[in-house]
N, C-alpha and C positions, 0 to 999 in steps of 0.2 A: 804327604811324605815325598821327599825328594831323594832319589837314588842316583849316584854316579857309578858307572861301570868303566873300568879302564883296561885296555888290552892293546897289543902292538898295532894291529891293522884290522880292517874290516873287509877281508877278501873271503876266501873259502876256508871252511873248517868247522869242526864241532864247537870250538870255543866261540867262534863268530856267530854260528847259528844260535847257540844258547843265549848269547848276548842280545840278539835280535828278539828272540822269543820272550825273554824276561822284560825287555824294554816295551814290547807290544802289550804284554799282560799288565805291566804297571800302568800304562796309559789307559788301557781299557777299564782299570779299576779306579781311575781318577787321580792317580799319582803322577809325579813329574819324573821323567826319565832323561838322564844325560849320559852320553857315552863319549869317552876320550880315547882317541886313537890317531894313528897317522893317516887315516882315511882308507879308501878302498872301494871296490865295486859295490859293496852292500850298503854304503852310506845312504844312497838314494832310497832304498827300501826302508832303512831305519827311520829316516826323517818322514817318509810318507806314512809310516805307522805311528807317528806322533812324538817320537823321541827327538831330542836335540843332540847334535853332534858337534864336538869341539876338536878341531884338528891340532895336534901337537906331536912333535917328533919323539915319541916315547918307545920307538921300536929298534933303535940301533945300539948295539953293545959297544960303546965307546965312552971315553972319559967326558967328552963334551956333553953327553946326555945328562950329566949331573947338573947342568945349568937349568934343567927342567924342574928340579926340586923346588926352587924358589918360585918358579912360574906356577907350579901346581899348588903350592901352599897359598899363594895369593888367590888363585882360582877357587880353592876350597873355602877360603875365608869370605870371598865374594858371594859364592853360590850358596854357602851354608847348607850342604846336603845333610840329610839325616843318616844316610848309609853310604859308605864308600866300599865298593866291591872290586877286589883285585883279582884278575883272571889269568895273569901270565907273569912270568918271573921278572923280566926287566922292568916293565911298567910298575910291577908290584914294589920293587925296590925303590923306584923314584917316588911313587906315591906314599910309601911307608915312611921314607925319610922326610917327606913334607909333612905328613900327618903327625908324626911323633913329636914335632916341635910346636904343635898347636896346643891351645889351652885344653887340658883334659876335660874341663867342665863343659866346653862348648863344641869340641871337635866331633865329627861324625863317628858313628860306630863303624868298626872295621871288620869286614868279612873277606875271607879269601876262599877260592875254590881250587882244590887240587884236582886237576883234570886228568892226570895220568901218573905213571910211575917214572918221575924224572930221575936223572942221575943223582946219586946221593952225595951231596956236598953242601957247603955253607951257602952257596948261591941259591940252590933249590930250596933251602930251608925257609926262605922268605915266605913261601906259600903256606907255611904253618903258623905265621905270626898274627893271623887275624884273631880278633877277640872271639870270633866264631869261625870255624873252618868247615867248609862243605867238602865232602868226598863224594865222587861220582859213582862209587861202587863200594861194596864191602872189601873187595881185594885192594882197592886204593886205600881204604881206611887201615887195613892190615899192614900195608906198605908203610904208611905214616907211623903207625905205632911201633913197627919193627925197627925202622931206620932212624926215627927221631923220638927215642924213648922219653925225652924230657917234655914232650908235648902232652898235656893232660887229655886223657881219653874223653872226658866229659865236655870238651869243647869241639869235638868232632861230630858232625852230623852227616849221615849218608842220605844223599838225594840222588836217586838213580837217574841217569840220563835216559831219555826216551825219545819218542817221535810225536809230532803233532798229527793226530789221525785225520785232520782236515787236509794237511799237506801230503800225507802218505796214506791214503785210504786203502783199506784191505780190499783186494779183488779189483783194483783199479784197471780199467781197460783204456788204452790211449785212443784218441780220435783217429779216424781212418786216414786223414791227411798226414798226421804226425807219423803214423806207422808206415805209410807209403814212402815218406822221405827217409825214415830210419832204414828201411830195407834197401833203398837206393844208395844210401851212404855207406852201409855196411852189409853188402851182399854175402860176405863170408859167413854170416851168422845163420843163414837159411838152413833149416833142418838140423840145427845144433841145439844141445842143451847149453843155454847161455848162463854162465855163473859170473856174478858181478861182485867186485870188491870196490866199494866207494871209499874215498879218503885221500887226504893229501899224500903225495908221493914222498914218503919219508920212512926211514928204516924201521921205526917202531910200529908202523901201521900194518906191517906184515906182508908186503908185496912179494918178498922173496919166498916166504912160506907158501903164498898163494900159487906161485909158479910151480912149486913142487907138487901141490895138490892137483893142479891141472895135468901135470906130467903123469902123475899116478893114475888119474882117471883115463887118460889116453892110453896108458900102458895096459889097462884092463879092457880096451876096445870100446870105450864109451865115446860117443860123438860130442865131447864137451868142448866148449869154447869159453875162454876166460876174458872178462872185460875189466880193465882197470880204469876207474873213473876218478879223475882228480889230476892235480898238477903239483909240481914241486915248487918250493919257494925259489924265486929267481936267483938267490945266492947259494942255493944248494942243489944245483943241477947235476953234480957229480953222481948223486945216488940214482938219478934218472938214467944216467948212462950205465950204471951198475945193473939196474933192472933190465934194461934192454939187452945187455950182454948176457944176463942169466937166461932170458927168454931164448936167445939164439943158442946158447950152450945146451939148453934142454931140447933144442929142436922144435920149438913151439912157435916159430915165426908166423905160421899160418893158423895157429890155434889160440892166439892171444892178441887182443887189440887194446891199445891205449887210446882212449877217446878224449883225454884232457878234461878240463873243467866243464861241467854241465849244470845248468840250473833247472833242468826238467826231470830230475829223478822223482819217481812216484812209486 
């Protein structure tokens, strides 16, 4: 079986991690895995784990991106995948426009994954156009049924997001060398209850709420320190500025730390 997954980029994020995990599993089971994206820091890992990566500019919301529809259709016809898995709205539109003009008897089966509660509009509805639709939680399924009532419930399947226990083992203890460097890099964490929120710096990930949680804990006299692990998209830096301003406004300059992207979370 050959599976193509398509997403904007392969940098940090849950969609990206899930893409790598599915690709690795497919290869381990003897299947062929292809991923289409504009590239990113995780391409090397993807390819090392046996998937093939095809770089195409499927990440920019502009009219010129429609040129990729023909490119994608030709690619699909050449590769002849069994399954086409759409994981994000813009590349989903491009891939769906390419797929719908293919011969229904020979084109791949179409799967989409609704990874979150997108803004409700025609643009977002593309994520419900799969022949089968994966929802990452029951709440996401409820969101789809409520906001897109014409989507048949029987084509929605909940597959909960999880973690790889080999990558995130319970009770993990870091090596002494790593811990020594961590303590040297972040001495402000010594003696604190460190609470971490990992995730891309974007409004719907909850960083502003997290700041309020840390402020409430400090108000109760608890020696809490908040860690924000992740980075914003380069074109959405304004929200990072909003987060920093909220930290300052809450008086938490010495009680919260932004560490940026990390590949060593365990």
